[in-house]
VODRENGU-12689 format. One record per residue (C-alpha): residue number from 0; x, y, z. Coordinates in pm, whole numbers, plus 32768, in hexadecimal, padded with zeros to 4 digits. Layout:
residues N
    n  east  north    up
  NUM     X      Y     Z
...
end
This chain:
residues 494
    n  east  north    up
    0  13E8   3D8D  B30E
    1  132A   3C94  B373
    2  1303   3C32  B4E2
    3  137B   3AE3  B48D
    4  14B8   3B71  B40B
    5  1502   3C24  B54F
    6  156C   3B00  B5EB
    7  14DE   3B71  B74F
    8  1474   3A5F  B844
    9  134E   3AFF  B8B0
   10  1256   3A0D  B80C
   11  117F   3A44  B6BB
   12  1078   3B4C  B6C5
   13  0F17   3ADA  B720
   14  0EA9   3B7C  B5A7
   15  0FB9   3ADF  B4FC
   16  10D7   3B67  B44C
   17  1103   3CC5  B415
   18  11E7   3DD7  B39D
   19  12AD   3E7C  B486
   20  135F   3FC7  B42D
   21  13BF   4049  B5A1
   22  135C   403F  B6FC
   23  12EE   4130  B7EC
   24  1281   416F  B954
   25  11DA   42CF  B935
   26  1078   4283  B892
   27  10A7   43D4  B7F9
   28  11B3   433F  B726
   29  10DA   4205  B6B4
   30  10A0   41DF  B541
   31  105C   40F0  B444
   32  118E   3FED  B468
   33  11E8   4072  B5A2
   34  11CF   3F76  B6C2
   35  1151   400D  B82E
   36  11F2   3F9D  B94D
   37  113F   3FD6  BAA0
   38  1210   403A  BBB4
   39  117E   4050  BD0D
   40  125E   4182  BD7F
   41  126E   4230  BECD
   42  116B   435E  BE5D
   43  10BB   42DC  BD3C
   44  1063   4162  BCE8
   45  1094   4134  BB56
   46  0F5D   4029  BB7A
   47  0E6A   4163  BB9B
   48  0EE2   41C6  BA41
   49  0EB9   4096  B971
   50  0D7B   40E2  B8E5
   51  0E16   4236  B859
   52  0F29   418C  B7D0
   53  0E67   408C  B71C
   54  0D7C   419F  B69F
   55  0EBA   423C  B5FA
   56  0EF7   4121  B538
   57  0FF6   4056  B603
   58  0FCB   3EF1  B58D
   59  1003   3E64  B6EC
   60  1004   3EA9  B854
   61  1130   3DF3  B92A
   62  108B   3DDC  BA86
   63  10C4   3D50  BBCD
   64  0F41   3D53  BC30
   65  0E27   3D3A  BB29
   66  0D6D   3E6A  BAC9
   67  0C05   3E01  BAFD
   68  0B84   3F17  BA11
   69  0C7D   3EBE  B8DD
   70  0C66   3DA2  B812
   71  0D2F   3C67  B87E
   72  0DA8   3C24  B73B
   73  0E6D   3D74  B734
   74  0F0A   3D32  B88D
   75  104B   3C43  B8F4
   76  1064   3BEC  BA37
   77  11C5   3C05  BADE
   78  124D   3BBB  BC3C
   79  1338   3D28  BC33
   80  12E6   3E05  BB3D
   81  1435   3EBE  BB74
   82  14E6   3DB0  BB22
   83  1405   3D76  B9D8
   84  144F   3ED7  B98C
   85  15C6   3EB7  B98E
   86  15A8   3D7B  B8B2
   87  14CD   3E15  B7BB
   88  159D   3F44  B7AD
   89  16D4   3E89  B77A
   90  1622   3DA0  B643
   91  1577   3EDE  B58E
   92  16D6   3F7D  B5A1
   93  1790   3E41  B521
   94  1843   3E21  B64C
   95  194F   3F41  B623
   96  1A3A   3ED4  B72A
   97  1AA6   3D98  B662
   98  1B48   3E7F  B570
   99  1C02   3F71  B64C
  100  1CDA   3F51  B77C
  101  1BE2   3FB1  B8A8
  102  1C99   4014  BA13
  103  1BB6   4069  BB37
  104  1C15   4147  BC5B
  105  1B7A   412F  BD6E
  106  1BB3   41AE  BF0B
  107  1B34   42AD  BFEF
  108  1C13   43C9  BF91
  109  1CDB   4431  BE4C
  110  1C12   4381  BD5E
  111  1BC8   4485  BC61
  112  1D1E   450D  BC7F
  113  1DA1   439D  BC23
  114  1CD9   436D  BB21
  115  1D28   449F  BA7F
  116  1E97   4469  BAA4
  117  1E8C   4316  BA10
  118  1DC2   4379  B8F1
  119  1EC0   44A0  B8A4
  120  1FE6   43AC  B8CC
  121  1F41   42BF  B7DC
  122  1EF9   43C3  B6E6
  123  2064   442A  B6D4
  124  20C8   42B9  B6BC
  125  1FB1   4244  B5C7
  126  1F4B   4362  B503
  127  1DDA   434C  B58A
  128  1D41   42F1  B6DC
  129  1BEE   4325  B77E
  130  1B78   435E  B8D8
  131  1A21   438A  B992
  132  1A2A   4451  BADF
  133  195A   450F  BBBD
  134  19E1   464C  BB31
  135  19FF   4607  B9CE
  136  1A11   4508  B8A2
  137  1B3F   4519  B7CA
  138  1B9D   4468  B675
  139  1CF8   44B4  B613
  140  1D1B   4643  B64C
  141  1B97   4689  B63C
  142  1B04   46CE  B775
  143  199B   46E2  B7AF
  144  191C   4724  B919
  145  1848   463F  B9EB
  146  16FC   46D3  BA3E
  147  1644   45AD  BADF
  148  16CC   45C4  BC56
  149  16F7   4464  BC0B
  150  1853   43D7  BC3B
  151  181D   4283  BBA3
  152  170B   42A9  BA90
  153  160F   41A8  BA7B
  154  1658   4081  B992
  155  15DB   4103  B83B
  156  16A8   4263  B849
  157  17D0   41A8  B8AE
  158  17B7   40C4  B7AA
  159  1746   41D1  B69E
  160  1895   4282  B704
  161  1957   416C  B6D0
  162  18DC   4126  B581
  163  191E   4280  B536
  164  1A75   4271  B5AA
  165  1AC1   4124  B4D8
  166  1A28   41DA  B3A8
  167  1B14   42FF  B3FD
  168  1C43   4221  B3E1
  169  1CA5   4201  B551
  170  1D7B   40D8  B5B2
  171  1D02   40E9  B725
  172  1C08   4185  B819
  173  1C14   41D2  B983
  174  1ACA   41D6  BA4E
  175  1A9D   4264  BBA1
  176  19F5   4149  BC5E
  177  1929   419D  BDA8
  178  18A7   40B3  BE9F
  179  1744   4119  BE37
  180  178E   40C3  BCC6
  181  1816   3F68  BD0E
  182  1711   3F06  BDFA
  183  15E3   3F8D  BD18
  184  1677   3EC2  BC04
  185  16C5   4004  BB19
  186  1817   3F57  BABE
  187  17B6   3DFF  BA8A
  188  1810   3D88  B942
  189  1937   3E42  B924
  190  1A7A   3D79  B8D2
  191  1B7B   3E12  B9D4
  192  1CC7   3DEC  B96D
  193  1D4F   3EB5  BAB1
  194  1CE5   3F1A  BC00
  195  1D83   4046  BCBF
  196  1D4E   4074  BE49
  197  1D9E   41D8  BEDD
  198  1CFC   4191  C047
  199  1BEA   411A  C110
  200  1B77   41F2  C220
  201  1A36   428F  C2B7
  202  1925   42CF  C1AB
  203  17BC   4275  C138
  204  1771   41CA  C27E
  205  160F   4230  C235
  206  1602   4167  C11C
  207  16EB   4036  C18B
  208  1688   4046  C2D8
  209  17E3   3FDF  C35A
  210  1946   3FF0  C303
  211  1971   3E95  C2B6
  212  1848   3E90  C19A
  213  18F7   3FB6  C12F
  214  1A5F   3EFD  C0EF
  215  1983   3DF5  C062
  216  18F3   3EC7  BF59
  217  1A27   3F66  BF01
  218  1AC5   3E0A  BF03
  219  19F4   3D8F  BDCF
  220  1AC1   3E6B  BCE5
  221  1BFE   3D8D  BD4E
  222  1B26   3C45  BD18
  223  1AB3   3CB7  BBCD
  224  1C0A   3D1C  BB47
  225  1CAD   3BEF  BBB8
  226  1B97   3AE7  BB29
  227  1BF0   3B8F  B9C7
  228  1D6D   3B5D  BA15
  229  1D96   3CCA  BA33
  230  1E8E   3D6F  BB4B
  231  1E4C   3E25  BC81
  232  1F04   3F57  BCFF
  233  1F19   3F90  BEA1
  234  1F6B   409F  BF80
  235  2076   4026  C067
  236  2025   415F  C155
  237  1EB7   40EA  C187
  238  1EB1   4055  C2EA
  239  1D70   4002  C2E9
  240  1D28   3F42  C1A6
  241  1E89   3EF9  C0DC
  242  1EDA   3D90  C1AB
  243  1D8F   3D3E  C172
  244  1D67   3D87  BFF2
  245  1ECA   3D04  BFCA
  246  1E78   3BB1  C067
  247  1D23   3B9A  BFA1
  248  1DEA   3C05  BE32
  249  1E27   3AD1  BD49
  250  1F21   3B2E  BC1A
  251  2005   3C4C  BBCF
  252  2019   3D73  BCB5
  253  20D7   3E93  BD06
  254  20EA   3F70  BE50
  255  2144   40CD  BE74
  256  218D   41B1  BFA6
  257  21AD   4322  BF97
  258  2275   430F  C0E0
  259  2389   4253  C033
  260  2348   40F6  C0FB
  261  244C   4004  C0BA
  262  2338   3EE6  C071
  263  228E   3F9E  BF72
  264  22EF   3F66  BDF2
  265  22A8   40CF  BD8C
  266  2353   41D2  BE8E
  267  2377   435E  BE95
  268  2478   4408  BF13
  269  24D6   456D  BF51
  270  2377   4608  BF10
  271  2371   476E  BF26
  272  2269   4887  BEC7
  273  22BD   493C  BDA9
  274  2230   4A6E  BD0B
  275  20DF   49F4  BD37
  276  2103   4896  BCE9
  277  2200   4795  BD80
  278  2347   46E4  BD1D
  279  23CF   458A  BD82
  280  249E   445F  BD13
  281  23C4   4327  BCD2
  282  2489   41B8  BD0F
  283  23DE   40AF  BC2F
  284  242A   3F41  BBD7
  285  244C   4008  BA7A
  286  256A   40F4  BAF8
  287  256E   426B  BBA6
  288  24EE   4388  BB14
  289  24CA   44FC  BB75
  290  2367   4561  BB72
  291  22B3   46B9  BB98
  292  2150   46E8  BBA7
  293  2092   4811  BB60
  294  1F8D   47C6  BC84
  295  1FC8   4851  BDE3
  296  1FA6   4751  BF03
  297  208D   465F  BF8D
  298  1F96   456C  BF8D
  299  1F84   455D  BE25
  300  20E1   44AD  BE30
  301  202A   4375  BE7C
  302  1F25   43BA  BD76
  303  202D   43C5  BC79
  304  20FB   42B0  BCFC
  305  1FB9   41D0  BCC2
  306  1F76   4254  BB64
  307  20D4   420C  BB17
  308  20D1   409E  BBBB
  309  1F8A   4075  BAE4
  310  203F   40EA  B99B
  311  215D   3FFD  B9DB
  312  206C   3EC8  B9F8
  313  1FE2   3F52  B8AC
  314  2141   3F13  B809
  315  2178   4053  B7E5
  316  22DA   412F  B7E6
  317  2316   41EB  B945
  318  23B0   4318  B871
  319  226D   4350  B7A4
  320  2197   431A  B8D2
  321  2252   442C  B9A2
  322  222A   4513  B873
  323  20B7   44E8  B897
  324  209C   452B  B9E9
  325  217C   4681  B9C3
  326  20BD   46FF  B8B6
  327  1F45   46D3  B99B
  328  1ECC   4832  BA0A
  329  1E25   4861  BB3A
  330  1CC3   47B4  BB66
  331  1BA1   4899  BBA0
  332  1B52   48A0  BD22
  333  1C7A   47E0  BD8B
  334  1D68   48BE  BE3F
  335  1CFE   49E0  BD59
  336  1D93   4B3F  BDB1
  337  1C9F   4C78  BD72
  338  1D93   4D7D  BD43
  339  1D12   4ED6  BCFC
  340  1E5F   4FA8  BD9F
  341  1DE7   4F87  BEF7
  342  1F16   4F73  BFF6
  343  1E89   4E14  C094
  344  1E30   4CD5  BFDD
  345  1CD4   4C31  BF8A
  346  1CE0   4AD9  BF3E
  347  1BB2   49E6  BEDD
  348  1BA6   4898  BEFD
  349  1AAB   4774  BEE2
  350  1B3E   46CE  C031
  351  19F0   4651  C0E0
  352  1A70   4519  C1B6
  353  1B32   4546  C2F0
  354  1C46   44CD  C25E
  355  1C6A   4592  C12B
  356  1BFA   46D5  C20A
  357  1D23   466A  C302
  358  1E2C   463D  C1E1
  359  1DC5   4799  C13C
  360  1DEB   484E  C288
  361  1F40   47AD  C2DD
  362  1FB1   481F  C180
  363  1F25   4967  C197
  364  1FB5   49AB  C2EF
  365  2117   495C  C26D
  366  20FC   4A44  C14D
  367  2038   4B70  C22B
  368  20FF   4C7E  C2F3
  369  1FCE   4D16  C370
  370  1E84   4C8B  C403
  371  1DDF   4B6F  C36E
  372  1C56   4B8C  C334
  373  1B82   4A6C  C2A9
  374  1A1A   4A81  C23B
  375  1962   4931  C23B
  376  182A   4871  C273
  377  17B5   4714  C247
  378  16A1   4668  C16B
  379  1546   462C  C1D7
  380  14AC   44C7  C1BF
  381  1600   4434  C1C5
  382  170F   43A1  C2A5
  383  16B5   4475  C3F3
  384  17C1   43CB  C4A2
  385  18D7   44A1  C404
  386  183B   45E4  C466
  387  18C2   461C  C5CE
  388  1A24   4575  C544
  389  1A36   4674  C445
  390  19D8   47A8  C554
  391  1AF8   4705  C62F
  392  1BF9   470C  C513
  393  1B91   487E  C4BB
  394  1BC0   48F3  C619
  395  1D1A   483F  C64D
  396  1DBD   489C  C4EA
  397  1D33   49E7  C4A0
  398  1D48   4B33  C557
  399  1BCF   4BA7  C4F2
  400  1AA8   4A9A  C499
  401  1975   4B31  C3D5
  402  1869   4A26  C3B8
  403  1767   4A31  C2BD
  404  1687   4989  C1D6
  405  16EC   4869  C0E2
  406  15E3   479C  C03C
  407  14CE   4779  C160
  408  13D9   46E5  C051
  409  12B4   467C  C130
  410  135F   46C9  C29F
  411  134C   47E6  C359
  412  1486   48C1  C31E
  413  14A6   4957  C467
  414  14A6   47D5  C503
  415  15BF   4783  C437
  416  167E   489E  C495
  417  1625   4854  C606
  418  16C3   4720  C5E3
  419  180B   4786  C55C
  420  1826   4890  C643
  421  17F4   47AD  C762
  422  1939   46FE  C6F1
  423  19FF   4829  C6BD
  424  1981   48AE  C823
  425  1A0A   475B  C8B0
  426  1B59   47AB  C81F
  427  1B65   48D9  C8A5
  428  1AE2   49E7  C7E4
  429  1A01   4AFC  C856
  430  18E4   4B7C  C7A1
  431  1920   4CED  C753
  432  1A7C   4CDA  C761
  433  1B2F   4BE6  C693
  434  19CB   4B2F  C619
  435  18D3   4BCE  C573
  436  1787   4B4B  C4C8
  437  1727   4C06  C3AE
  438  15F1   4B3B  C306
  439  15DB   4C11  C198
  440  171B   4B7C  C117
  441  1743   4C9F  C022
  442  1745   4D55  C152
  443  183C   4C5F  C20F
  444  192D   4CB0  C0D8
  445  1917   4E0F  C0E0
  446  1958   4E33  C260
  447  1A88   4D3D  C253
  448  1B07   4E1D  C149
  449  1AA0   4F50  C209
  450  1B7F   4ED5  C33E
  451  1CA9   4E75  C278
  452  1DE8   4F32  C29D
  453  1F36   4F53  C1F2
  454  1FEA   4DF9  C1F6
  455  1EAE   4D25  C240
  456  1E01   4C1B  C199
  457  1C92   4BC7  C163
  458  1C3B   4A97  C0FB
  459  1AE6   4A57  C07B
  460  1A77   48E3  C090
  461  1992   47D1  C01A
  462  18F2   4873  BEF2
  463  1A44   4876  BE12
  464  19A7   4884  BCAF
  465  1841   483B  BCEB
  466  1755   4925  BC40
  467  1639   48E9  BD21
  468  15BC   48D6  BE9A
  469  14B3   47E1  BED7
  470  1393   483F  BFB7
  471  1257   47D9  C022
  472  11CB   4840  BECD
  473  12B7   47B5  BDF0
  474  13F4   485A  BD75
  475  146B   49CE  BD6C
  476  1568   4A54  BC93
  477  16D0   4A8B  BD54
  478  180C   4ADD  BCDB
  479  190E   4AE8  BDF1
  480  1A38   4B77  BD29
  481  191F   4C97  BCA3
  482  18BE   4CE3  BE1E
  483  1A03   4CFC  BE9C
  484  1A7C   4DF7  BD71
  485  1953   4ED8  BDBA
  486  198F   4EDB  BF39
  487  1AF8   4F45  BEE8
  488  1A9A   5059  BDEB
  489  19B5   50DD  BEFC
  490  1ADA   50B3  BFF6
  491  1BF8   515F  BEE5
  492  1AE4   5278  BE9A
  493  1AD3   52E3  C011
end
């Protein structure tokens, strides 16, 4: 289509009207008809690649500053190229969110599980729903792994996926929505029909600076939904954010409580672990129903309630939603059991925040007759304040803590481990006794499995579904489950 047909508010290109077939932020994807948007990134500045994009045939480069060596008539100057990228991406994909009910799910923990639970519930009720999460992309019952290491994709990818869902007959889409994605405009120009909040605790302060900024970023999803007349689902059990979010909400709202709090609209009672899953009764404004999840972890009760709340606000029948929840198998890297017949449990879980690690250890403690062993680390170039806190949690809740590498990026991995171990020692852990440091993650997993005895549980925390460890020279292949299986086979062969 022509630039003038896009309906964007970026102003006319200096060289006049032009044909646009797509938009790109990677110069290698530039081609005739593909507008290049120069993004000033953390590690690379897209303005350095404007000349390459134009040489590949891009008819126009959208820039925040003019590139002197490139023709002025092929550069459009804008105040924020990320915002421009989102606007162009929505326009070239013909605004798919106007044709499908889009629900955003945000929070510190539980986003992926809640998003996937809601997608399963809506697929059962509507026949087809889609989802985008840090683990995978779903269109009805089709599942494609997300290999990007991005939870919230860049705007062009999100808009293309939404258009694909519309073309595939989906009636609704659920998008895992991070604070980064909200602040960096990746979710701009999406017409959200609903916003779901899990919790807002402690994460990403390296990016946001303060918890207040982090909260403000999350809360913009609420604003996006309510500005379009949409609904909000809030966690009544979240002590930090619930009242503030409720006071900010205008329009339809449902609240939920996994603890069964009387003030919540959706309440769970009689939650019981049930053969690798969990069963409970849900009480809602639409009635009550028994629910049985195939996913372990009592925290998934809250995630399921959040999904049910969104489904009800989309006017779907409770019984169909409950059926969809019950049919969803476990999610890769979320309380995923690794069982080769060993007399102890090995669990892979993505928990990488203090709150998530605490919940996982509490849950496993109740189900473990023997010792509880945890292997974990903390990411480099990310929130440093959580490192010592996670060490303290592991020392208090596990019998043995093995501290190792997660994603050091450009940081010294030994220095990261030092910070974690400091917190563990402050909580009473003793190195060489109940606290060990094993820098190589594969060796750390093997050491934990080697020390496990009958009745013990080994929790491998922090990597979950991810398929790489990011070091100073980039990503290195990694598969936590495969590493655990290899260590188990070696143990069982002895």
